[in-house]
VEXKEKE-179776 format. One record per atom (N, C-alpha, C): atom name; x, y, z; residue in three letters. Coordinates in nm, 3 decimals, m for minus. Each point is the difference from the previous one (the first is absolute). Layout:
! VEXKEKE-179776
<site><atom>CA</atom><x>X</x><y>Y</y><z>Z</z><rest>ala</rest></site>
...
END
This chain:
! VEXKEKE-179776
<site><atom>N</atom><x>0.085</x><y>m0.119</y><z>0.002</z><rest>met</rest></site>
<site><atom>CA</atom><x>m0.089</x><y>0.118</y><z>m0.001</z><rest>met</rest></site>
<site><atom>C</atom><x>0.093</x><y>0.128</y><z>m0.001</z><rest>met</rest></site>
<site><atom>N</atom><x>m0.021</x><y>0.085</y><z>m0.091</z><rest>ile</rest></site>
<site><atom>CA</atom><x>0.074</x><y>0.126</y><z>m0.012</z><rest>ile</rest></site>
<site><atom>C</atom><x>m0.066</x><y>0.103</y><z>0.079</z><rest>ile</rest></site>
<site><atom>N</atom><x>0.074</x><y>0.065</y><z>0.080</z><rest>ser</rest></site>
<site><atom>CA</atom><x>m0.048</x><y>0.111</y><z>0.082</z><rest>ser</rest></site>
<site><atom>C</atom><x>0.020</x><y>0.137</y><z>m0.064</z><rest>ser</rest></site>
<site><atom>N</atom><x>m0.096</x><y>0.086</y><z>m0.012</z><rest>ile</rest></site>
<site><atom>CA</atom><x>0.015</x><y>0.132</y><z>m0.055</z><rest>ile</rest></site>
<site><atom>C</atom><x>0.053</x><y>0.091</y><z>0.103</z><rest>ile</rest></site>
<site><atom>N</atom><x>0.108</x><y>0.075</y><z>m0.030</z><rest>leu</rest></site>
<site><atom>CA</atom><x>0.049</x><y>0.097</y><z>0.093</z><rest>leu</rest></site>
<site><atom>C</atom><x>m0.092</x><y>0.117</y><z>0.011</z><rest>leu</rest></site>
<site><atom>N</atom><x>m0.019</x><y>0.044</y><z>0.129</z><rest>lys</rest></site>
<site><atom>CA</atom><x>m0.089</x><y>0.112</y><z>0.030</z><rest>lys</rest></site>
<site><atom>C</atom><x>0.089</x><y>0.114</y><z>0.049</z><rest>lys</rest></site>
<site><atom>N</atom><x>0.000</x><y>0.114</y><z>m0.072</z><rest>ile</rest></site>
<site><atom>CA</atom><x>0.096</x><y>0.108</y><z>0.025</z><rest>ile</rest></site>
<site><atom>C</atom><x>m0.080</x><y>0.125</y><z>0.029</z><rest>ile</rest></site>
<site><atom>N</atom><x>0.045</x><y>0.069</y><z>0.097</z><rest>leu</rest></site>
<site><atom>CA</atom><x>m0.052</x><y>0.132</y><z>0.041</z><rest>leu</rest></site>
<site><atom>C</atom><x>0.090</x><y>0.108</y><z>m0.054</z><rest>leu</rest></site>
<site><atom>N</atom><x>m0.047</x><y>0.088</y><z>m0.092</z><rest>ala</rest></site>
<site><atom>CA</atom><x>0.079</x><y>0.113</y><z>m0.050</z><rest>ala</rest></site>
<site><atom>C</atom><x>m0.041</x><y>0.128</y><z>0.067</z><rest>ala</rest></site>
<site><atom>N</atom><x>0.090</x><y>0.064</y><z>0.074</z><rest>val</rest></site>
<site><atom>CA</atom><x>m0.031</x><y>0.123</y><z>0.077</z><rest>val</rest></site>
<site><atom>C</atom><x>0.077</x><y>0.108</y><z>m0.059</z><rest>val</rest></site>
<site><atom>N</atom><x>m0.068</x><y>0.098</y><z>m0.069</z><rest>asp</rest></site>
<site><atom>CA</atom><x>0.063</x><y>0.116</y><z>m0.065</z><rest>asp</rest></site>
<site><atom>C</atom><x>m0.104</x><y>0.110</y><z>m0.011</z><rest>asp</rest></site>
<site><atom>N</atom><x>0.039</x><y>0.125</y><z>0.026</z><rest>asp</rest></site>
<site><atom>CA</atom><x>m0.095</x><y>0.107</y><z>m0.012</z><rest>asp</rest></site>
<site><atom>C</atom><x>m0.023</x><y>0.048</y><z>m0.142</z><rest>asp</rest></site>
<site><atom>N</atom><x>0.081</x><y>m0.045</y><z>m0.096</z><rest>asp</rest></site>
<site><atom>CA</atom><x>m0.007</x><y>0.037</y><z>m0.139</z><rest>asp</rest></site>
<site><atom>C</atom><x>m0.089</x><y>m0.108</y><z>m0.072</z><rest>asp</rest></site>
<site><atom>N</atom><x>m0.117</x><y>0.042</y><z>m0.043</z><rest>ser</rest></site>
<site><atom>CA</atom><x>m0.096</x><y>m0.097</y><z>m0.066</z><rest>ser</rest></site>
<site><atom>C</atom><x>0.061</x><y>m0.060</y><z>m0.122</z><rest>ser</rest></site>
<site><atom>N</atom><x>0.081</x><y>0.076</y><z>m0.079</z><rest>ala</rest></site>
<site><atom>CA</atom><x>0.059</x><y>m0.051</y><z>m0.124</z><rest>ala</rest></site>
<site><atom>C</atom><x>0.101</x><y>m0.116</y><z>0.030</z><rest>ala</rest></site>
<site><atom>N</atom><x>0.073</x><y>0.020</y><z>0.109</z><rest>val</rest></site>
<site><atom>CA</atom><x>0.096</x><y>m0.102</y><z>0.039</z><rest>val</rest></site>
<site><atom>C</atom><x>m0.080</x><y>m0.125</y><z>0.047</z><rest>val</rest></site>
<site><atom>N</atom><x>m0.099</x><y>0.018</y><z>0.077</z><rest>arg</rest></site>
<site><atom>CA</atom><x>m0.080</x><y>m0.115</y><z>0.052</z><rest>arg</rest></site>
<site><atom>C</atom><x>m0.060</x><y>m0.073</y><z>m0.117</z><rest>arg</rest></site>
<site><atom>N</atom><x>m0.056</x><y>0.077</y><z>m0.098</z><rest>asp</rest></site>
<site><atom>CA</atom><x>m0.065</x><y>m0.068</y><z>m0.120</z><rest>asp</rest></site>
<site><atom>C</atom><x>0.106</x><y>m0.078</y><z>m0.074</z><rest>asp</rest></site>
<site><atom>N</atom><x>0.113</x><y>0.056</y><z>m0.016</z><rest>ser</rest></site>
<site><atom>CA</atom><x>0.107</x><y>m0.067</y><z>m0.078</z><rest>ser</rest></site>
<site><atom>C</atom><x>0.047</x><y>m0.132</y><z>0.067</z><rest>ser</rest></site>
<site><atom>N</atom><x>0.018</x><y>0.013</y><z>0.134</z><rest>ile</rest></site>
<site><atom>CA</atom><x>0.043</x><y>m0.125</y><z>0.083</z><rest>ile</rest></site>
<site><atom>C</atom><x>m0.114</x><y>m0.099</y><z>m0.012</z><rest>ile</rest></site>
<site><atom>N</atom><x>m0.125</x><y>0.043</y><z>0.024</z><rest>ser</rest></site>
<site><atom>CA</atom><x>m0.109</x><y>m0.094</y><z>0.000</z><rest>ser</rest></site>
<site><atom>C</atom><x>m0.011</x><y>m0.071</y><z>m0.134</z><rest>ser</rest></site>
<site><atom>N</atom><x>0.006</x><y>0.076</y><z>m0.106</z><rest>his</rest></site>
<site><atom>CA</atom><x>m0.014</x><y>m0.058</y><z>m0.137</z><rest>his</rest></site>
<site><atom>C</atom><x>0.113</x><y>m0.108</y><z>m0.018</z><rest>his</rest></site>
<site><atom>N</atom><x>0.126</x><y>0.037</y><z>0.036</z><rest>ser</rest></site>
<site><atom>CA</atom><x>0.107</x><y>m0.092</y><z>m0.025</z><rest>ser</rest></site>
<site><atom>C</atom><x>m0.021</x><y>m0.129</y><z>0.084</z><rest>ser</rest></site>
<site><atom>N</atom><x>m0.034</x><y>0.013</y><z>0.125</z><rest>leu</rest></site>
<site><atom>CA</atom><x>m0.016</x><y>m0.113</y><z>0.082</z><rest>leu</rest></site>
<site><atom>C</atom><x>m0.117</x><y>m0.090</y><z>m0.050</z><rest>leu</rest></site>
<site><atom>N</atom><x>m0.114</x><y>0.060</y><z>m0.038</z><rest>arg</rest></site>
<site><atom>CA</atom><x>m0.111</x><y>m0.080</y><z>m0.051</z><rest>arg</rest></site>
<site><atom>C</atom><x>0.031</x><y>m0.063</y><z>m0.136</z><rest>arg</rest></site>
<site><atom>N</atom><x>0.084</x><y>0.063</y><z>m0.078</z><rest>ser</rest></site>
<site><atom>CA</atom><x>0.038</x><y>m0.057</y><z>m0.126</z><rest>ser</rest></site>
<site><atom>C</atom><x>0.085</x><y>m0.125</y><z>0.017</z><rest>ser</rest></site>
<site><atom>N</atom><x>0.061</x><y>m0.013</y><z>0.121</z><rest>asn</rest></site>
<site><atom>CA</atom><x>0.082</x><y>m0.108</y><z>0.035</z><rest>asn</rest></site>
<site><atom>C</atom><x>m0.062</x><y>m0.099</y><z>0.101</z><rest>asn</rest></site>
<site><atom>N</atom><x>m0.135</x><y>0.000</y><z>m0.004</z><rest>ser</rest></site>
<site><atom>CA</atom><x>m0.076</x><y>m0.097</y><z>0.081</z><rest>ser</rest></site>
<site><atom>C</atom><x>0.006</x><y>0.023</y><z>0.149</z><rest>ser</rest></site>
<site><atom>N</atom><x>0.025</x><y>0.123</y><z>0.046</z><rest>met</rest></site>
<site><atom>CA</atom><x>m0.001</x><y>0.024</y><z>0.139</z><rest>met</rest></site>
<site><atom>C</atom><x>m0.118</x><y>0.091</y><z>0.034</z><rest>met</rest></site>
<site><atom>N</atom><x>m0.043</x><y>m0.007</y><z>0.127</z><rest>glu</rest></site>
<site><atom>CA</atom><x>m0.105</x><y>0.082</y><z>0.047</z><rest>glu</rest></site>
<site><atom>C</atom><x>0.058</x><y>0.126</y><z>0.060</z><rest>glu</rest></site>
<site><atom>N</atom><x>m0.055</x><y>0.117</y><z>m0.028</z><rest>cys</rest></site>
<site><atom>CA</atom><x>0.047</x><y>0.122</y><z>0.053</z><rest>cys</rest></site>
<site><atom>C</atom><x>m0.108</x><y>0.083</y><z>0.060</z><rest>cys</rest></site>
<site><atom>N</atom><x>0.019</x><y>0.041</y><z>0.125</z><rest>val</rest></site>
<site><atom>CA</atom><x>m0.094</x><y>0.083</y><z>0.069</z><rest>val</rest></site>
<site><atom>C</atom><x>0.077</x><y>0.137</y><z>0.022</z><rest>val</rest></site>
<site><atom>N</atom><x>m0.072</x><y>0.107</y><z>m0.030</z><rest>glu</rest></site>
<site><atom>CA</atom><x>0.062</x><y>0.132</y><z>0.004</z><rest>glu</rest></site>
<site><atom>C</atom><x>m0.043</x><y>0.077</y><z>0.124</z><rest>glu</rest></site>
<site><atom>N</atom><x>0.097</x><y>0.075</y><z>0.051</z><rest>ala</rest></site>
<site><atom>CA</atom><x>m0.030</x><y>0.098</y><z>0.108</z><rest>ala</rest></site>
<site><atom>C</atom><x>0.072</x><y>0.133</y><z>m0.035</z><rest>ala</rest></site>
<site><atom>N</atom><x>m0.072</x><y>0.110</y><z>0.020</z><rest>ser</rest></site>
<site><atom>CA</atom><x>0.054</x><y>0.134</y><z>m0.037</z><rest>ser</rest></site>
<site><atom>C</atom><x>0.075</x><y>0.066</y><z>0.113</z><rest>ser</rest></site>
<site><atom>N</atom><x>m0.003</x><y>m0.054</y><z>0.115</z><rest>asp</rest></site>
<site><atom>CA</atom><x>0.070</x><y>0.055</y><z>0.116</z><rest>asp</rest></site>
<site><atom>C</atom><x>0.013</x><y>m0.097</y><z>0.111</z><rest>asp</rest></site>
<site><atom>N</atom><x>0.088</x><y>0.032</y><z>0.093</z><rest>pro</rest></site>
<site><atom>CA</atom><x>0.024</x><y>m0.088</y><z>0.118</z><rest>pro</rest></site>
<site><atom>C</atom><x>m0.132</x><y>m0.039</y><z>0.082</z><rest>pro</rest></site>
<site><atom>N</atom><x>m0.086</x><y>0.092</y><z>0.008</z><rest>ser</rest></site>
<site><atom>CA</atom><x>m0.126</x><y>m0.022</y><z>0.079</z><rest>ser</rest></site>
<site><atom>C</atom><x>m0.081</x><y>m0.108</y><z>m0.070</z><rest>ser</rest></site>
<site><atom>N</atom><x>m0.016</x><y>0.006</y><z>m0.128</z><rest>glu</rest></site>
<site><atom>CA</atom><x>m0.073</x><y>m0.101</y><z>m0.082</z><rest>glu</rest></site>
<site><atom>C</atom><x>0.070</x><y>m0.132</y><z>0.013</z><rest>glu</rest></site>
<site><atom>N</atom><x>0.127</x><y>m0.001</y><z>m0.015</z><rest>ala</rest></site>
<site><atom>CA</atom><x>0.082</x><y>m0.116</y><z>0.011</z><rest>ala</rest></site>
<site><atom>C</atom><x>m0.015</x><y>m0.068</y><z>0.136</z><rest>ala</rest></site>
<site><atom>N</atom><x>0.000</x><y>0.082</y><z>0.099</z><rest>arg</rest></site>
<site><atom>CA</atom><x>m0.011</x><y>m0.048</y><z>0.139</z><rest>arg</rest></site>
<site><atom>C</atom><x>m0.133</x><y>m0.077</y><z>0.015</z><rest>arg</rest></site>
<site><atom>N</atom><x>m0.106</x><y>0.060</y><z>m0.052</z><rest>arg</rest></site>
<site><atom>CA</atom><x>m0.133</x><y>m0.066</y><z>0.013</z><rest>arg</rest></site>
<site><atom>C</atom><x>0.003</x><y>m0.138</y><z>m0.072</z><rest>arg</rest></site>
<site><atom>N</atom><x>0.065</x><y>m0.008</y><z>m0.111</z><rest>leu</rest></site>
<site><atom>CA</atom><x>0.011</x><y>m0.120</y><z>m0.075</z><rest>leu</rest></site>
<site><atom>C</atom><x>0.083</x><y>m0.105</y><z>0.064</z><rest>leu</rest></site>
<site><atom>N</atom><x>0.099</x><y>0.043</y><z>0.079</z><rest>leu</rest></site>
<site><atom>CA</atom><x>0.092</x><y>m0.094</y><z>0.061</z><rest>leu</rest></site>
<site><atom>C</atom><x>m0.041</x><y>m0.039</y><z>0.141</z><rest>leu</rest></site>
<site><atom>N</atom><x>m0.056</x><y>0.102</y><z>0.073</z><rest>leu</rest></site>
<site><atom>CA</atom><x>m0.023</x><y>m0.021</y><z>0.144</z><rest>leu</rest></site>
<site><atom>C</atom><x>m0.143</x><y>0.022</y><z>0.044</z><rest>leu</rest></site>
<site><atom>N</atom><x>m0.086</x><y>0.053</y><z>m0.079</z><rest>gly</rest></site>
<site><atom>CA</atom><x>m0.135</x><y>0.028</y><z>0.033</z><rest>gly</rest></site>
<site><atom>C</atom><x>m0.087</x><y>m0.122</y><z>0.025</z><rest>gly</rest></site>
<site><atom>N</atom><x>m0.124</x><y>0.023</y><z>0.032</z><rest>pro</rest></site>
<site><atom>CA</atom><x>m0.095</x><y>m0.114</y><z>0.028</z><rest>pro</rest></site>
<site><atom>C</atom><x>m0.019</x><y>m0.089</y><z>m0.122</z><rest>pro</rest></site>
<site><atom>N</atom><x>0.018</x><y>0.051</y><z>m0.117</z><rest>glu</rest></site>
<site><atom>CA</atom><x>m0.019</x><y>m0.077</y><z>m0.122</z><rest>glu</rest></site>
<site><atom>C</atom><x>0.135</x><y>m0.021</y><z>m0.070</z><rest>glu</rest></site>
<site><atom>N</atom><x>0.103</x><y>m0.023</y><z>0.084</z><rest>ala</rest></site>
<site><atom>CA</atom><x>0.135</x><y>m0.011</y><z>m0.051</z><rest>ala</rest></site>
<site><atom>C</atom><x>0.016</x><y>m0.110</y><z>m0.104</z><rest>ala</rest></site>
<site><atom>N</atom><x>0.087</x><y>0.031</y><z>m0.094</z><rest>met</rest></site>
<site><atom>CA</atom><x>0.028</x><y>m0.095</y><z>m0.102</z><rest>met</rest></site>
<site><atom>C</atom><x>0.139</x><y>m0.048</y><z>0.012</z><rest>met</rest></site>
<site><atom>N</atom><x>0.031</x><y>m0.129</y><z>m0.029</z><rest>gly</rest></site>
<site><atom>CA</atom><x>0.133</x><y>m0.047</y><z>0.012</z><rest>gly</rest></site>
<site><atom>C</atom><x>0.076</x><y>0.026</y><z>m0.134</z><rest>gly</rest></site>
<site><atom>N</atom><x>0.122</x><y>0.049</y><z>0.006</z><rest>phe</rest></site>
<site><atom>CA</atom><x>0.073</x><y>0.025</y><z>m0.123</z><rest>phe</rest></site>
<site><atom>C</atom><x>0.129</x><y>m0.073</y><z>0.005</z><rest>phe</rest></site>
<site><atom>N</atom><x>0.052</x><y>m0.037</y><z>m0.121</z><rest>asp</rest></site>
<site><atom>CA</atom><x>0.131</x><y>m0.065</y><z>m0.008</z><rest>asp</rest></site>
<site><atom>C</atom><x>0.115</x><y>0.096</y><z>m0.010</z><rest>asp</rest></site>
<site><atom>N</atom><x>m0.034</x><y>0.127</y><z>m0.041</z><rest>leu</rest></site>
<site><atom>CA</atom><x>0.101</x><y>0.103</y><z>m0.014</z><rest>leu</rest></site>
<site><atom>C</atom><x>m0.069</x><y>0.136</y><z>0.002</z><rest>leu</rest></site>
<site><atom>N</atom><x>0.075</x><y>0.096</y><z>0.048</z><rest>ile</rest></site>
<site><atom>CA</atom><x>m0.037</x><y>0.141</y><z>m0.003</z><rest>ile</rest></site>
<site><atom>C</atom><x>0.097</x><y>0.079</y><z>m0.087</z><rest>ile</rest></site>
<site><atom>N</atom><x>m0.042</x><y>0.065</y><z>m0.099</z><rest>leu</rest></site>
<site><atom>CA</atom><x>0.078</x><y>0.100</y><z>m0.078</z><rest>leu</rest></site>
<site><atom>C</atom><x>m0.032</x><y>0.135</y><z>0.058</z><rest>leu</rest></site>
<site><atom>N</atom><x>0.103</x><y>0.068</y><z>0.057</z><rest>leu</rest></site>
<site><atom>CA</atom><x>m0.028</x><y>0.123</y><z>0.086</z><rest>leu</rest></site>
<site><atom>C</atom><x>0.082</x><y>0.114</y><z>m0.052</z><rest>leu</rest></site>
<site><atom>N</atom><x>m0.064</x><y>0.110</y><z>m0.028</z><rest>asp</rest></site>
<site><atom>CA</atom><x>0.063</x><y>0.125</y><z>m0.036</z><rest>asp</rest></site>
<site><atom>C</atom><x>0.071</x><y>0.052</y><z>0.120</z><rest>asp</rest></site>
<site><atom>N</atom><x>0.111</x><y>0.066</y><z>m0.019</z><rest>val</rest></site>
<site><atom>CA</atom><x>0.073</x><y>0.059</y><z>0.110</z><rest>val</rest></site>
<site><atom>C</atom><x>m0.052</x><y>0.138</y><z>0.036</z><rest>val</rest></site>
<site><atom>N</atom><x>m0.033</x><y>0.081</y><z>m0.102</z><rest>leu</rest></site>
<site><atom>CA</atom><x>m0.040</x><y>0.139</y><z>0.025</z><rest>leu</rest></site>
<site><atom>C</atom><x>m0.151</x><y>0.006</y><z>m0.025</z><rest>leu</rest></site>
<site><atom>N</atom><x>m0.080</x><y>0.013</y><z>0.112</z><rest>met</rest></site>
<site><atom>CA</atom><x>m0.143</x><y>0.019</y><z>0.001</z><rest>met</rest></site>
<site><atom>C</atom><x>m0.036</x><y>0.110</y><z>0.091</z><rest>met</rest></site>
<site><atom>N</atom><x>m0.109</x><y>0.082</y><z>m0.035</z><rest>pro</rest></site>
<site><atom>CA</atom><x>m0.039</x><y>0.098</y><z>0.093</z><rest>pro</rest></site>
<site><atom>C</atom><x>m0.048</x><y>m0.055</y><z>0.134</z><rest>pro</rest></site>
<site><atom>N</atom><x>0.038</x><y>0.069</y><z>0.107</z><rest>gly</rest></site>
<site><atom>CA</atom><x>m0.042</x><y>m0.041</y><z>0.132</z><rest>gly</rest></site>
<site><atom>C</atom><x>0.090</x><y>m0.097</y><z>0.073</z><rest>gly</rest></site>
<site><atom>N</atom><x>0.049</x><y>m0.102</y><z>m0.077</z><rest>met</rest></site>
<site><atom>CA</atom><x>0.086</x><y>m0.098</y><z>0.066</z><rest>met</rest></site>
<site><atom>C</atom><x>0.088</x><y>m0.063</y><z>m0.102</z><rest>met</rest></site>
<site><atom>N</atom><x>0.127</x><y>m0.013</y><z>0.028</z><rest>ser</rest></site>
<site><atom>CA</atom><x>0.093</x><y>m0.068</y><z>m0.095</z><rest>ser</rest></site>
<site><atom>C</atom><x>m0.025</x><y>m0.145</y><z>0.002</z><rest>ser</rest></site>
<site><atom>N</atom><x>0.049</x><y>m0.067</y><z>m0.108</z><rest>gly</rest></site>
<site><atom>CA</atom><x>m0.008</x><y>m0.144</y><z>0.000</z><rest>gly</rest></site>
<site><atom>C</atom><x>0.081</x><y>m0.062</y><z>0.109</z><rest>gly</rest></site>
<site><atom>N</atom><x>0.107</x><y>0.062</y><z>0.036</z><rest>trp</rest></site>
<site><atom>CA</atom><x>0.089</x><y>m0.056</y><z>0.116</z><rest>trp</rest></site>
<site><atom>C</atom><x>m0.082</x><y>0.010</y><z>0.125</z><rest>trp</rest></site>
<site><atom>N</atom><x>m0.075</x><y>0.106</y><z>0.027</z><rest>glu</rest></site>
<site><atom>CA</atom><x>m0.077</x><y>0.014</y><z>0.119</z><rest>glu</rest></site>
<site><atom>C</atom><x>m0.108</x><y>m0.100</y><z>0.009</z><rest>glu</rest></site>
<site><atom>N</atom><x>m0.065</x><y>m0.020</y><z>m0.120</z><rest>phe</rest></site>
<site><atom>CA</atom><x>m0.116</x><y>m0.097</y><z>m0.013</z><rest>phe</rest></site>
<site><atom>C</atom><x>0.053</x><y>m0.142</y><z>0.031</z><rest>phe</rest></site>
<site><atom>N</atom><x>0.113</x><y>m0.030</y><z>m0.062</z><rest>leu</rest></site>
<site><atom>CA</atom><x>0.058</x><y>m0.137</y><z>0.025</z><rest>leu</rest></site>
<site><atom>C</atom><x>0.037</x><y>m0.019</y><z>0.143</z><rest>leu</rest></site>
<site><atom>N</atom><x>0.051</x><y>0.103</y><z>0.068</z><rest>ser</rest></site>
<site><atom>CA</atom><x>0.034</x><y>m0.014</y><z>0.140</z><rest>ser</rest></site>
<site><atom>C</atom><x>m0.131</x><y>m0.025</y><z>0.084</z><rest>ser</rest></site>
<site><atom>N</atom><x>m0.107</x><y>0.064</y><z>m0.035</z><rest>glu</rest></site>
<site><atom>CA</atom><x>m0.124</x><y>m0.024</y><z>0.073</z><rest>glu</rest></site>
<site><atom>C</atom><x>m0.052</x><y>m0.142</y><z>m0.024</z><rest>glu</rest></site>
<site><atom>N</atom><x>0.005</x><y>m0.044</y><z>m0.129</z><rest>leu</rest></site>
<site><atom>CA</atom><x>m0.036</x><y>m0.133</y><z>m0.031</z><rest>leu</rest></site>
<site><atom>C</atom><x>0.069</x><y>m0.108</y><z>0.080</z><rest>leu</rest></site>
<site><atom>N</atom><x>0.137</x><y>0.017</y><z>0.006</z><rest>arg</rest></site>
<site><atom>CA</atom><x>0.084</x><y>m0.096</y><z>0.072</z><rest>arg</rest></site>
<site><atom>C</atom><x>m0.034</x><y>0.005</y><z>0.149</z><rest>arg</rest></site>
<site><atom>N</atom><x>m0.025</x><y>0.121</y><z>0.056</z><rest>ala</rest></site>
<site><atom>CA</atom><x>m0.037</x><y>0.012</y><z>0.144</z><rest>ala</rest></site>
<site><atom>C</atom><x>m0.132</x><y>m0.073</y><z>0.027</z><rest>ala</rest></site>
<site><atom>N</atom><x>m0.094</x><y>m0.003</y><z>m0.098</z><rest>glu</rest></site>
<site><atom>CA</atom><x>m0.126</x><y>m0.074</y><z>0.009</z><rest>glu</rest></site>
<site><atom>C</atom><x>0.015</x><y>m0.147</y><z>m0.015</z><rest>glu</rest></site>
<site><atom>N</atom><x>0.121</x><y>m0.046</y><z>m0.038</z><rest>gly</rest></site>
<site><atom>CA</atom><x>0.022</x><y>m0.142</y><z>m0.021</z><rest>gly</rest></site>
<site><atom>C</atom><x>m0.021</x><y>m0.050</y><z>m0.142</z><rest>gly</rest></site>
<site><atom>N</atom><x>m0.022</x><y>0.091</y><z>m0.094</z><rest>asn</rest></site>
<site><atom>CA</atom><x>m0.015</x><y>m0.040</y><z>m0.138</z><rest>asn</rest></site>
<site><atom>C</atom><x>0.137</x><y>m0.022</y><z>m0.066</z><rest>asn</rest></site>
<site><atom>N</atom><x>0.027</x><y>m0.117</y><z>m0.051</z><rest>asp</rest></site>
<site><atom>CA</atom><x>0.131</x><y>m0.026</y><z>m0.051</z><rest>asp</rest></site>
<site><atom>C</atom><x>m0.008</x><y>m0.037</y><z>m0.159</z><rest>asp</rest></site>
<site><atom>N</atom><x>m0.098</x><y>0.063</y><z>m0.065</z><rest>thr</rest></site>
<site><atom>CA</atom><x>m0.016</x><y>m0.018</y><z>m0.143</z><rest>thr</rest></site>
<site><atom>C</atom><x>0.126</x><y>0.058</y><z>m0.068</z><rest>thr</rest></site>
<site><atom>N</atom><x>0.059</x><y>m0.067</y><z>m0.094</z><rest>pro</rest></site>
<site><atom>CA</atom><x>0.119</x><y>0.051</y><z>m0.070</z><rest>pro</rest></site>
<site><atom>C</atom><x>m0.041</x><y>0.133</y><z>m0.075</z><rest>pro</rest></site>
<site><atom>N</atom><x>0.101</x><y>0.095</y><z>m0.005</z><rest>val</rest></site>
<site><atom>CA</atom><x>m0.025</x><y>0.126</y><z>m0.062</z><rest>val</rest></site>
<site><atom>C</atom><x>0.113</x><y>0.035</y><z>m0.092</z><rest>val</rest></site>
<site><atom>N</atom><x>m0.040</x><y>0.054</y><z>m0.119</z><rest>ile</rest></site>
<site><atom>CA</atom><x>0.093</x><y>0.051</y><z>m0.094</z><rest>ile</rest></site>
<site><atom>C</atom><x>m0.033</x><y>0.152</y><z>m0.008</z><rest>ile</rest></site>
<site><atom>N</atom><x>0.101</x><y>0.084</y><z>0.019</z><rest>phe</rest></site>
<site><atom>CA</atom><x>m0.023</x><y>0.146</y><z>m0.008</z><rest>phe</rest></site>
<site><atom>C</atom><x>0.009</x><y>0.047</y><z>m0.146</z><rest>phe</rest></site>
<site><atom>N</atom><x>m0.085</x><y>0.093</y><z>m0.031</z><rest>leu</rest></site>
<site><atom>CA</atom><x>0.000</x><y>0.067</y><z>m0.134</z><rest>leu</rest></site>
<site><atom>C</atom><x>0.037</x><y>0.148</y><z>0.034</z><rest>leu</rest></site>
<site><atom>N</atom><x>0.089</x><y>0.057</y><z>m0.084</z><rest>thr</rest></site>
<site><atom>CA</atom><x>0.036</x><y>0.138</y><z>0.025</z><rest>thr</rest></site>
<site><atom>C</atom><x>0.049</x><y>0.064</y><z>m0.130</z><rest>thr</rest></site>
<site><atom>N</atom><x>m0.031</x><y>0.124</y><z>m0.008</z><rest>gly</rest></site>
<site><atom>CA</atom><x>0.054</x><y>0.079</y><z>m0.117</z><rest>gly</rest></site>
<site><atom>C</atom><x>0.126</x><y>0.072</y><z>0.036</z><rest>gly</rest></site>
<site><atom>N</atom><x>0.053</x><y>m0.021</y><z>0.122</z><rest>leu</rest></site>
<site><atom>CA</atom><x>0.119</x><y>0.063</y><z>0.049</z><rest>leu</rest></site>
<site><atom>C</atom><x>0.121</x><y>m0.054</y><z>m0.069</z><rest>leu</rest></site>
END
């Protein structure tokens, strides 16, 4: 049985999210998008939390950096692997 990877893409730029999502879906992966850390937090830790195999996380986002967000996730016990995306 082949398992489909479920990936959370967190980026405040909708064009970047669309591009990531399209690429992942074209390669038989499931992609859920979040436009900011608050939305991602709900998807990861909220009452209707979804399990993900990987998080693609933007470094520079308004309100909270990707580094800060990852620090909070780890403090909550979430150990989902993360790949950072950055234009830096």
